[in-house]
N, C-alpha and C positions, 0 to 999 in steps of 0.2 A: 486291683490285681489283674495282670494281663494273662488271658487264656490264649492258647492251651497250656496246661501245666502237666508235667509227667511225674507220676508217683511210682515208687517201688516198695510200697507198704501194704501189699496184699496179705491179709491175715488168714483167710480161709476160702475154700471152694466148696460149692454144693450144687450139683447138677449144673444148670446153665448160669448159676450165680457166683459171683465172687465179692468179697468184702474188702474194701480199701480203708485203711486207717489214716488218721492225721490229715484229713483233707480240709480245705478251706474254700468257702464261697463256691461250692459246686451246685449249679442249677439242677433242679428236679427235671427229669425227662430229657436231659441233654445227652448228646452223643458222646461215645467213648471209643477210643482205639486201644486195643490190648496187643502189645508186642510180645512175640514168642522168641525164645533164644535163637531159632533158625532164621530170624529176620522177617517172618511172615506176620501179618497183622489181621486181627479180627475186630469186628465192630460190635458195639453194644450200646446200652442206654442206662442212665441212672434211674433206678427204681425208688430209692429212698436215701435221704440224707438226714443224719441226726448226730449231734454231739461230736462232730469231726469224723464221722464214719459214713461211708457211702456204700450202698448195695448196688452192684452193677449186674445187669442182665446181658450176657454175651450171646449174640445172635447165632453164631456158629457153634456154641457149646464150649465147655471148658476142658474137653479132652486134650491131653498133651500139655496143659498149662502146669506150671510149677510155682508154688507160693513164693519161693525164694528168688526165682529168676524173672518172673513176669513183671512187666511194667505197664502202667495204665496212664493214658493221656486223656484228660477231660477237655473236650473241644468247645464246650460252652454254648452249643446251639442244638436245636432239635433236628430230627431227621427231616430232610427236605427232598421233594421229588422234582427233578427237572422236567418241565412240560413244554410241549409244542404240539401243533396239529399233526406233526410227523409221527406221533404216537399211534395214530390210526393205522391198522394193518400190521402192527408189531406185536411180538410176544415177549413178555418179561418174566423173570422169576419173582419170588416173594420179597426180594430186596430191591426190586426195580431195575435190575440189570438186564439188558437184552439177551435172550437165549435163542433167537431165531437166526443167528449168523449175520445179522445186519449190523450197520454201524451204530455207535452210540448216538443217543438223541442230542441234537444241538438245541440247547434249552432256550426258549424264549424268556423263561423266568424260572425260579425255584420257589416251590410252595411248601410250607410246613404241612406235613401229612396229618397232623392232628386236627386241622381244619378249624373253622369257627362256628359256634352255635348260630343257627339261623334265628333271627329275631322273630318271634311269633307274630308281631304286628306287621312285619314286612312280608309275611307269607301270603301268597295268593291261593284261593281255594281251587283244588283240582276239579276240573269239569270237562276235560277233553278226552274223548274215547281213544284208546290205543287198541288197534286190531292186532291180535296175536295169530290169527289164522286157525286157532283151536276152538271148536264150537263150545266145549264145556266152559271155557273162560269167556269168550266173546258173547255167547248167547245167554249163559246162566249166571256168570259171575264177572261182569265186565270190569276191565282194568282201565283206570283213567290216568292221565298224565300228571305226575307228581305224587302218585299213590305209593304206599308200601304194601305189597301183596305177596306174602310168603307162600311157599309150597311146602306142605308137611308130608314128608315121604317116610319110607322105612327101608331097612336093609333088604336088598334084592329087588326093589322096585325101580322102574326105568326113569328115575328123576334126571339122570345125566342126559339121556336121549331127549327128554322133554326140555331141559335147559338149552341144549343145542338147537332144538326146534324153535324155541322162543327167540334165541339170538338171531336165527336166520330170518324169521318171519315177521317179528314185531315191527309195527310202523304206526305213525299217526295218520289216519285217513283225512284227506283234505288239508294236509299240512302245507301245501303249496311249495314254496322254494325253501322252506326251513329244513335244515339238515337233521338226520336221525343217526345217532351213534349208539353203539353198545359197548359197555365196559364189563368184561367178564373176568371174575376172580374165582379161582378154584383153590381150595385149601385142603391139604392133607390127602390128595388123591393119589392113586397109583400111577406108575409110568404108563400102563396100558390105557387108563382113563385119559391121561394128558394127551397121549398120541391120538386117541379117538377125537377129542375136541379139536386139536390142531388140524388133523387131516380133514375132518368134516367141514370146518370153517374154510379151509383152503379150497377144498373141492367144490363147495357151493358158492364161493365168492363172498361169503359173509365176513371173512376176515378183513376185507377192504374197509369196512366201516366199524371194525371192532378193535378195542385195545384189550389184550389178554394178559392176565397175571396168573402164573402157575406156581403153586407151592406143592411139592411132592411129599408123599408120606414119609420119605426118609430124609427130608430137609428138617432143619432144627425147628422144634416146636415154637421157639421164640419168634422165628421168622413168620410163622403162621399168624401171629397176632398182628403183624404189620401189613400182611397182604391185603385185607379189606380196606385198611386205611389208605394204602397206596391207590387202590382202585377208586375209592370215593374221592380222593384228591384229584385224580385225573378226570373223574366225572364232573366235579365242580368247576374245573378249568374249562372243559368243553361246553358245559351248560351255561355258565354265568359270564364267561369271558368270550366264548365263541358262539353263543346263542344257539346251541344245538339242543334237540330233544335227546336226552341220554337215558337209556335203559341199563341199569346196573343189575347184573345177575351174580349172586354170591352163593357158591356151593363148595363145601358143605359146612354150614354154620355149626353143626355138631362138632366137627373136627376143631374149629376155632375155639369153641367153649371147652373142649377137652384140653387144649393147649393152655387156656387160662387156668384151668384147675391144676394142671401140672406145675405151672409157674407159682401158683398160690401155695401149693404144697411145699415146693422148694423154699419158699419164703417163710414157711411155718406159720402161715396165717390161720386164724380160726375159721374152720370150714362152715359153709351154710348147708343148704339142702343137697343131699347126695354128694357131699364133698366139694361142691362148686363154691367159689368165693362168694361172700355175702354181697359183693358189689356187682354180681353178674347182671342184674337188672339194669343198673346204671351204665355198665359197659355196653350192653346191647343197645340201650336207648341212645347213647351218644353216636352209635353207628347208624341205626335206623333213621334217626331224626336228621341225618344229613341229606335225606331225600325231600323233594318238594319243589314248589314254584315260588318265585320271588316277584313281588309287584314291580312293574317297570322293566322286567326282563322277559324276553321271548323264550329263553332257554328253560329247561326243567330237568329234574332227576327223578325218574321212576325206579323203584327198587323191588326186585324179586329175590328175596333171600330164600334159599332152599336148605332144608334141614331134615335129617333122618331122625325119626323118633326112636330112641332106644327101647327095644322090646315092644314096639308099636304103641307106646304109652303116651297118650295126649296130655296126661297130667305131669309128665316129666318136666323138670324145671326149664329146659330149653324151649320146647314148644309152648309151655304154659306162659312163660314171661314174654315170649315173642308175640303171643296172641294178645297180650295186654297192650303192647306198644304199637303194633301194626294195625292196618285197616282191613282186617279179614284174614282169610287163609284158604288155600286150595289144598284139599286133602286127597291123597292118592290111596286107593283101596287095594288091599292084597287079594280080596275075593275076586274083584274084576280082573286083576292081573292073572290070577289062576285060570280064568276062563279065556285068556288070550286076547283080552281087550286092551288096546293102546289108543290114547293115553288112559290109564285106569283111574280117572278122576271120579271121586264119589261126590256127586253134585249136592246130595242132601245135607251133609254137614259142612260143605264148603260155603264160603260167604265172602262177598266183596261189599264192605260197608259203604263204599262210595258208588255202587253200581248205578243208582238212580241219577247221579249227577252227570254221568257221561253218555247217557243214552236218550233216545227220543228224537223228535222231529228236528232236523238241522244238524244232528250229531250222528245217529245211526238211522233209525226209521221210526215213524210215529207209533207203530204197534209194538215196539220192542219190549217195553215194560209190561204191558198186558200179556203178551205172548210168553215172556219169561215166567211170570207168576202162574199162568195156566199150566205151563210145562212142569213146573215144580209140583203143583197140586195133583196133576194127572199122574206123574211118576210116583209120587208118594202113595196115592190110592192104588196104583197098579202093583206096587211092591206089597202093600197090605193084602191085596187080593191073592197074590201069588203065595204069600205065607199062609193065608187061610186055606188055600187049595191043598197045601202040603198036609195040613192038619185034618181037614174035613173031606178032602177030595174035590176035584173040579166040579163034580155034579152039584155040589152045595152052593156054587156061585150063581149069582144072578147073571142075566145077559150083559148088563152094564159092567159088572165086575169082571166078567170074562174079557170084555173089550178092553178094559183098563189093564188087565194082566198081560194081554197081548201087546198093548201099547208099551208097557214097561220093558218087555223083552226087546221089542223093536227099537225103543229109545236107546237102550244100551248098545244094541248091535249096529245101529245106523247113525245115531246122533253122537253118542260118547265115542264110539270107535271111529278112528280115522287114520289115514296113513301117516307115517312118520315124516314124510316129505309132502304131505297134502296141506296146502295153504288155502283154507276156505275163507272167501270173502264174507263179511258179516251178512250181506244180502243172501248168500247161499245158506248160511246157518239159519237165518230167519225163515226162509222158504222151506227148509227141511223141517223146522219145527211145526209149521202149518200142515205140511204133508203128513206128519205123524199124528197131529190132532184130528186129522180127517178119519182116524180109526175109531174115535169115540163118539157117542151121541152128541149132537149139537146142544141138546137141552142141558147137558152136563158141563158145558163150557161157561162157567159162571164168573170167571176171572177176566174175561175179555169183553170189550164193548161190542154191541151188535154191529156197529158200523165197520169194525175191523173184521168181524165174521163175514159180513156181506162182501167186503172188499178183497179179502185174502183167502178165505176158506171156501166160499160158495163157488168160485171159479174152478176149484179143484174137484168139488163134488159134481159139477156139471160136466167136467171133462171125464170124470170116472163113469158117469151115467152114459155119456155118449159112446165111450169105448165098450161098455157092456152091451149096448144095443147093437153096435157094429159086430 
């Protein structure tokens, strides 16, 4: 059978779906063109084929279509993305069409957006530090090249500002001549948010190394499902064919999952938890697992998915399943945000499972791991002391507890808090950590080796003593 073939046997319409009868040899997930009476055409894909019937998902929706007059052409191939290095510095919509006023991309090749599963045997272990310029990530929850490290946010928190900061500042330190690129995909965002991202990237020059895919809230939900696939396809091309270090930022995955739920409901599928399809875990895994490093290739894909937790609920299916698949999480705190701290990263529940692989001598600095563990311990004790002071009064605290309580306050105000355009080198972050540890008694520093205390902390104490004498 020679494709494409045109059919005029549409039997029903439901939301973004239409059903075509009496079809033959139609491939699953293949592209479709739907012709309207006015001559305009819409794109779609085959969701299901069974007993001569095909269910088609129309990207632009089925508004204005008529069962009697619509014609459907099955193209017999999957959606492909035209790619070349000219993508860098460009802005596209959720269908992959340029929206920045520039010329269409002259493709070096066309790649299937569904990608290929990365063979676990061919994966190389992530072990190179990525500097984000944000102390709560670099110092406390380091990100390494090839990792999947999501940000768990909530409605009203500044995750968009943080996403823009990551896109501007992230880099591989000591990367030499190897290129670093950012692929940024925004799903279901408002026009105002899209304008913020595009203007910020242009103003700061970050756009020159960035490929942007923007899907607006009023764009079809079906298109939202393809946006991250387009972004990851572009990232795979830049990473594994152009040998670039690629950071993929996906925001907001909650909007993506809502689109999946909408399409699932239109297909009358049996719902899973909270109405999401039962295959939500599999769908997210196929997206997250496109990050990583490949043996024999200098390129890599590091992924930062950003999602807003409905009702600030960490047990919601989206953050819950994401936590199973990815290698940690950065959690934003509403309490810190209320006190005016940016970025409001709650370091205690945040975690980077690969943090020990990307730090240490030759990567960041020899004292990084010990300092990180001591800061965690001191901050935890300081928070406990502050809570105790609220119950019993500050007079009930020991001198050591008072010192740790002051440390916790200063830690949030100086270490966690930083400017939106402040790009801290990892050395600056480490020095700031030692400066804060100078507030607590040396005998309480049980997580750091004595040689690091002598090398990094004692010079601070000597300087402090000489200033007091002066």
